[in-house]
N, C-alpha and C positions, 0 to 999 in steps of 0.2 A: 637223113633219120636213121642212115644205119653206122653212120658215124655217133649219132649220138646214144643207138642200143649199145655200139660197141663200148664207148664210154664209161656209159652205167653197167657194164658189165667189168672193166677192169678197174673201176671203180669197187665194185662190187668184191671182187677174188681179194685185192688187197685188204680190206676191211676184217678180213679173216687174221690178216698180220698185226692190223693197227694197234692191239693189245699189247703183241708183244713186241714191235717196235719203240713205241711210245714208253711201255716200262722200262727197257733197256737202252737203247740207243740213240732217241731223240724225242724232243719235247711236243706233243702236239701242232705247234705254229707251224714246224719245221718238216711233220708227215703232211701238213697242208700244202705248204712250200712244194714238195715234193711228187706227191700224189693226189693231188686236187688241182694245183697252178700248172704241174709239171714243169716247177722251176729247178732241175736238176742243180745248175749252175750256182746256186745262192751259197755263197762264199761262207757266211758265218754260221748257218746250217753244216757244210761241209764237215766245217772246221769243229762241230759238236758233237758229229757222229763218228768225226774219228775219237775225239778225245772219248767218248762213250767206248767206244770199241779198243781203244791203249787202256781205258781202267779195269776194262772186263782181263784186258791179256794183263794187265800187271796182277789183278789177283790171281789170275790162274800161275802166274810166274812164280808168284811169293810164296807158291806151294812147296817150293824146293828151290828157293832161292838162297836159305843156311842149310840143305841136305848137304853139300857138300863137305860144308863145316862143320856137320855134326859126324856126319862117314868117317872122317878124317880122325875125330876125337875116338870115334869107336874103334878105328881099326889099329891106332895107336895106344889104345887104354891111357891114353895120356891127355891133358891139359896143359902142358908146357909151352907157356909165353903169350898166355891167353888172362887177361883182367876180368876178374869177378868184379870190379868197382865198374868196370867198363861196360859191362853187360845189362848192370842195375839202372846206371844210368841210360841203358838205349832200352829198356826193358820202361824204364817212368815215360822215355820221350811215345814211343809206341802206344802207351795206355793212355797216358794225355788224349794220345788223337782218337784212338779209339773209343774213350770215355766221352768227349766232345762229341763227338760224330754221333753218337749215340742218343745221346743227350737231346740233341739240336733235328734229330731224327734226319740227318742225310741220307741219301741212299746205300744201298750197299756197294756199289759200283765205287763210288767216292773216297770210301774208307775199308774196303773188306778185306785188304793185304794186311792192314795193320791185327786183323784177329788172325790169320796164318804165322806174319812177324813173330809175333807174341807168343805163339804155341812155341816155336821155333827157338825162339831165345830161353823161353822158360829151360827148353829140353836142352840146351848149350849151359845154361849157370846151374841146372841140376848135374849135367856130366861134369864139371869144373870141378863141383863140390868133390862128387865121387871119386873122379879117380886123384884128387888131391886126397882121398882117406878120410873122408867126410862126409860119409853117407847120410846121417843122422841130421847133420847141419841142411844137406840138400833135400829131406825129405822135408825139415821146417819151413825150408826156402818154398816150399811149392805152396804149403796147409798159410803161410802167412798171405802169399799174393792171392790166392784165389781168394782168402777172407776177405782183404783189402778190394779187391776187385768186385766182389758179391757189394761191400758196403759201398763203392764208391757209385755202384747201377741203382744202388735203391734213392730212396726219398728223401734220407735222412741226409745225405752228402748238399749241401748248399751248391748253387751254381757258380757260387765265387770260387769254389774249389776246384768245380771242372775248369773254368775260365783259366784260372791261377794253371793249372797243370798243363793245359795247350800251351798259355804263355812262357813256360818255362822248358816245351818241346826242341826247341833249337839250339837253345844255352845247353841244356842237358846232353845233346847230341856231339855239339862241340867237346864240351869238358869231356865226354865220354872215350872220343878219339882221341883227345890229345895223352888220355891217362895210358891208351893202348899204345899210342906210339911212345910215351915213356918207356912204357913195360918193355919195349919191342928194343930201346935204345939202351935201356941197361940191362939188357939179356945178350944183347948183340947179333941175333937173332928173331925172327919170326916167330917160331916154335911150331905149334900145329895152327897157326892160322891160315885160314883158304884163302887164298887170292881169289880164287874163283865165286867165293860167294861175295866179297869185296867188291867185283866186279859188278854182280848180278844188282848187288843193292844199289852202287853208283847208278846204270843204268836206270835201273826201275824207279829212283829217286829225278833222275832228269824228267822220263816218261810222265810219271805225278806231277810235276812243277806245269806241264805243257798244259795236262789235263783237267788242273785248277785254273791255270792263267785261262783256259778257252772257255771252263762254265763261268768263269766270273765274269768274262766278257761280254757272255750272249745273255746272262743274269741283268746286266747291269747295261744293254741296248735300249732300255726304258727307265727313264728316271727313277721313278719313284721305285723299283726293285733295290737300289742301291743306299735306298734311305736319304734320298735328296729330297 
């Protein structure tokens, strides 16, 4: 009898945190596994919790992932060595991911870093124009981008456009990186390119691949979830 009372008290205590845990760290089925069945070694659920925690970590890290690049530009007051076309392609890829995720109502933990990366990439693009003596173009760049973003998020944009932007994600990143590499090769140096930002982006990409794979694997544990 005493054991049952303790169990009920334990469940009631954890119920206070259920909403938070289910919203940010685990699906309700995993909450049941951990706190109702006390199966703390359920591997699929452990992977999901790890991927959710990594997702939040990626978002927090994305707030400053390009900060070293921005600070380096501002200290040098020069954007030498940086390709504006590469920045545009990267912005296309980031925007495609963000628009696709918002349109499909994915949780913020699955795409939140795209928002912060977008803002920082915009800042870099503006600084490239400003330090190149083209302040007017930099301001126009910001106005045009936010206007297009508002249009893409509006009901006026067909879903096929959103899907196409997402499909162009990888090609845009690859081509953008090749353009930046060609610029570095032509100049004979990396200029104001920040190695720290590049490494942070690489680490974040690896972490996001893991979280995406684990989320998809858990979703597909039941065949109907995968559209079968």
